[in-house]
Wavefront OBJ file of the C-alpha trace (Angstrom):
o trace
v 13.345 -10.429 -15.600
v 15.060 -12.797 -17.665
v 13.112 -11.592 -20.474
v 14.385 -8.107 -20.057
v 18.025 -10.046 -19.407
v 17.183 -11.672 -23.050
v 17.166 -8.090 -24.688
v 19.333 -6.106 -22.143
v 22.931 -7.908 -22.590
v 23.961 -6.999 -25.844
v 26.360 -5.264 -27.182
v 24.331 -2.344 -28.405
v 23.379 -1.357 -24.982
v 26.825 -1.290 -23.236
v 27.758 1.650 -21.448
v 30.985 3.022 -22.949
v 33.055 4.911 -20.397
v 33.811 4.175 -16.761
v 31.841 7.248 -15.866
v 28.879 6.729 -16.931
v 28.972 3.371 -15.365
v 29.851 4.957 -11.835
v 27.200 7.378 -12.552
v 24.163 5.133 -13.503
v 25.024 2.243 -10.501
v 25.470 5.306 -8.144
v 22.247 6.202 -8.682
v 20.810 2.256 -8.259
v 22.537 2.508 -4.915
v 21.127 5.969 -3.736
v 17.559 5.349 -4.863
v 17.256 1.775 -3.128
v 15.655 0.276 -6.291
v 15.149 -3.277 -5.962
v 18.252 -5.591 -7.399
v 17.269 -8.483 -9.105
v 19.763 -11.785 -9.148
v 19.655 -14.474 -11.424
v 22.241 -17.276 -10.870
v 23.241 -18.478 -14.313
v 22.814 -21.772 -13.766
v 19.764 -21.641 -12.147
v 16.032 -20.981 -13.184
v 15.464 -18.649 -9.713
v 15.421 -15.165 -9.225
v 16.421 -13.391 -6.069
v 16.230 -10.120 -4.874
v 18.723 -7.512 -3.017
v 19.871 -4.186 -3.037
v 22.958 -2.313 -4.156
v 24.416 -0.749 -0.917
v 27.941 0.818 -1.987
v 30.381 1.197 -4.586
v 33.690 0.750 -3.412
v 35.901 2.491 -6.033
v 39.413 1.788 -3.774
v 38.659 -2.144 -4.044
v 36.975 -2.046 -7.555
v 33.611 -3.952 -5.903
v 30.218 -3.312 -5.042
v 28.434 -4.151 -2.120
v 24.698 -5.785 -2.324
v 22.109 -7.013 0.614
v 22.083 -10.798 0.950
v 19.588 -12.103 -0.950
v 15.941 -12.618 -0.325
v 14.964 -15.441 -0.034
v 17.720 -16.392 1.998
v 18.691 -19.716 0.704
v 19.888 -17.956 -2.722
v 23.317 -16.562 -1.003
v 24.208 -19.999 -1.095
v 23.393 -20.197 -5.184
v 26.164 -17.679 -5.232
v 29.113 -19.902 -3.833
v 31.904 -21.114 -5.880
v 32.790 -18.141 -7.794
v 29.766 -19.176 -9.934
v 28.845 -16.061 -12.261
v 25.354 -14.246 -11.792
v 23.376 -11.593 -13.574
v 22.111 -8.479 -11.676
v 19.310 -6.177 -12.887
v 18.237 -3.052 -11.755
v 16.264 0.234 -12.421
v 17.841 3.614 -12.850
v 14.936 6.134 -13.063
v 12.989 3.839 -14.964
v 15.422 2.399 -17.497
v 16.748 -1.429 -17.179
v 20.469 -1.557 -15.919
v 22.487 -5.278 -16.029
v 25.951 -6.143 -15.373
v 27.264 -9.644 -14.332
v 29.327 -10.319 -11.648
v 30.621 -13.004 -8.837
v 31.067 -13.255 -5.051
v 34.255 -12.251 -3.527
v 33.134 -12.698 0.273
v 30.229 -12.406 2.695
v 30.833 -9.677 4.785
v 28.978 -7.454 7.703
v 27.662 -3.920 6.788
v 26.179 -1.709 8.747
v 25.534 -4.457 11.082
v 23.554 -6.641 8.807
v 24.914 -9.257 6.191
v 25.846 -8.506 3.238
v 27.868 -9.715 -0.010
v 31.284 -7.985 -1.643
v 30.899 -8.869 -5.268
v 33.225 -8.220 -8.382
v 33.038 -4.890 -9.684
v 31.352 -5.242 -13.216
v 33.463 -5.319 -16.648
v 30.799 -4.566 -18.456
v 27.546 -2.764 -17.763
v 24.405 -2.452 -20.007
v 21.898 0.039 -19.994
v 18.440 -0.468 -22.273
v 17.811 2.979 -23.650
v 20.157 3.961 -26.341
v 22.526 6.500 -25.889
v 21.344 8.934 -28.065
v 17.911 8.473 -25.897
v 19.516 9.552 -22.645
v 17.442 12.274 -20.988
v 19.527 15.136 -20.816
v 19.068 18.413 -18.758
v 18.816 21.679 -21.401
v 20.898 24.267 -21.509
v 19.497 27.324 -20.762
v 18.339 29.200 -24.032
v 18.987 26.095 -26.168
v 14.712 25.217 -25.922
v 12.201 28.242 -26.632
v 8.878 27.856 -24.827
v 7.012 25.022 -25.176
v 3.717 24.860 -26.082
v 0.665 22.035 -26.785
v -2.093 22.400 -28.558
v -5.061 20.397 -27.137
v -8.135 18.996 -28.287
v -11.241 21.004 -26.706
v -9.153 22.961 -24.251
v -6.822 26.081 -24.434
v -3.427 25.445 -25.410
v -0.420 25.727 -22.312
v 2.752 26.760 -22.475
v 5.547 25.225 -20.144
v 9.617 25.024 -20.112
v 11.340 22.446 -21.424
v 13.217 20.329 -17.872
v 15.312 18.005 -19.723
v 14.768 15.609 -23.191
v 15.522 12.305 -24.599
v 15.186 10.991 -28.323
v 11.563 10.063 -27.163
v 10.196 12.595 -25.154
v 10.665 15.824 -22.663
v 9.594 16.812 -19.162
v 8.299 20.360 -19.234
v 7.262 22.402 -16.300
v 3.788 23.403 -16.767
v 1.369 26.193 -15.068
v -1.880 24.346 -14.329
v -4.241 24.562 -17.309
v -7.232 27.702 -16.573
v -9.910 25.439 -18.351
v -9.420 21.217 -18.113
v -7.004 19.515 -16.188
v -4.351 17.254 -18.321
v -4.713 13.423 -17.870
v -1.880 10.990 -18.013
v -2.370 9.516 -21.591
v -3.790 12.170 -23.143
v -3.365 12.816 -26.775
v -1.468 15.840 -27.847
v -2.181 16.908 -31.404
v 0.524 19.255 -31.426
v 3.853 20.104 -29.659
v 5.554 23.120 -30.579
v 8.746 24.439 -29.520
v 12.477 25.731 -30.869
v 15.629 23.733 -30.519
v 18.786 25.958 -31.219
v 16.768 28.461 -33.146
v 14.830 25.666 -35.313
v 11.066 25.522 -34.925
v 9.792 21.818 -34.315
v 6.205 20.031 -34.221
v 5.301 16.811 -33.269
v 2.147 15.105 -31.926
v 2.724 13.572 -28.291
v 0.695 11.517 -25.656
v 1.061 12.597 -21.936
v 2.822 9.976 -19.940
v 2.853 11.337 -16.142
v 1.719 14.295 -14.293
v 3.798 15.137 -11.164
v 3.036 17.117 -8.219
v 2.782 20.935 -7.933
v 6.567 22.036 -6.978
v 5.268 25.139 -4.463
v 2.258 26.628 -4.339
v 3.684 29.684 -2.508
v 4.510 31.136 -6.028
v 2.125 33.312 -8.145
v 2.367 30.492 -10.910
v 3.089 27.497 -9.448
v 4.265 24.535 -12.013
v 4.459 20.678 -12.239
v 6.620 18.697 -14.007
v 4.676 16.482 -16.931
v 6.301 13.997 -18.901
v 5.212 13.671 -22.635
v 6.524 11.101 -25.211
v 6.488 12.260 -29.003
v 4.225 10.573 -31.596
v 4.716 10.148 -35.209
v 7.903 11.931 -35.498
v 9.117 13.107 -38.596
v 12.600 11.776 -39.990
v 14.123 15.520 -39.618
v 12.303 15.957 -36.021
v 13.962 12.730 -34.740
v 17.320 13.585 -36.358
v 17.483 16.915 -35.119
v 16.420 16.048 -31.224
v 18.519 13.289 -31.311
v 21.733 15.045 -32.405
v 21.053 17.821 -29.485
v 20.643 14.652 -26.944
v 24.213 13.196 -27.758
v 25.715 16.460 -28.228
v 24.563 17.468 -24.849
v 25.105 14.434 -23.228
v 28.832 14.618 -24.050
v 28.996 18.301 -22.739
v 27.205 17.326 -19.447
v 29.911 14.061 -19.152
v 32.846 16.560 -19.881
v 31.962 18.923 -17.456
v 31.399 16.153 -14.810
v 27.595 16.880 -14.560
v 26.431 13.161 -15.209
l 1 2 3 4 5 6 7 8 9 10 11 12 13 14 15 16 17 18 19 20 21 22 23 24 25 26 27 28 29 30 31 32 33 34 35 36 37 38 39 40 41 42 43 44 45 46 47 48 49 50 51 52 53 54 55 56 57 58 59 60 61 62 63 64 65 66 67 68 69 70 71 72 73 74 75 76 77 78 79 80 81 82 83 84 85 86 87 88 89 90 91 92 93 94 95 96 97 98 99 100 101 102 103 104 105 106 107 108 109 110 111 112 113 114 115 116 117 118 119 120 121 122 123 124 125 126 127 128 129 130 131 132 133 134 135 136 137 138 139 140 141 142 143 144 145 146 147 148 149 150 151 152 153 154 155 156 157 158 159 160 161 162 163 164 165 166 167 168 169 170 171 172 173 174 175 176 177 178 179 180 181 182 183 184 185 186 187 188 189 190 191 192 193 194 195 196 197 198 199 200 201 202 203 204 205 206 207 208 209 210 211 212 213 214 215 216 217 218 219 220 221 222 223 224 225 226 227 228 229 230 231 232 233 234 235 236 237 238 239 240 241 242 243 244 245 246
């Protein structure tokens, strides 16, 4: 985690709005993702969980550290770093201990709300839900298999998640190279190479054509392709933030 921290805590990865910070920290708390706690004056790392965001007191509540002796490392108002993940993306902040408390019958720590929070993806590479009609049917051309089509669910500057029906000939596999992924974005035809990064479970087997989420990573993007996708992601991110959907 220290290696991640050396990359993460840079000005270019700062979250710039309070609303975005609350959104990201809230996701970590709800998902119960492990939180790495690193006292600044020690080489050790400890494990915790982000339990609660207290907006009124502007504090956070985290679980007691594991191993337990780590709790003593936080005494004396010494700063420490917290590292977690939000949907696979590293998030980090610096804080200090306010007090040890009881939380729902268990020991916990109340810590200062971070002044600055860092998010390892650049803003232009956030994954955003697409607006209805913005992205046309997505077609994946495959080697030695029939092309398959689906609908884009969300997109980032480096890839997209597609809701696909199962192929009728050869199943998709994680890591599979896609020579051509083609779709329209706001009426402009775009194409790139891609790689299948993950294949999710079928959403519902009761419908006539069940779909499953498939994540792809764009490869060898042309500057024009990348710029158009990134511009859309930035604009859509602002729309969702403005409408309170982020």
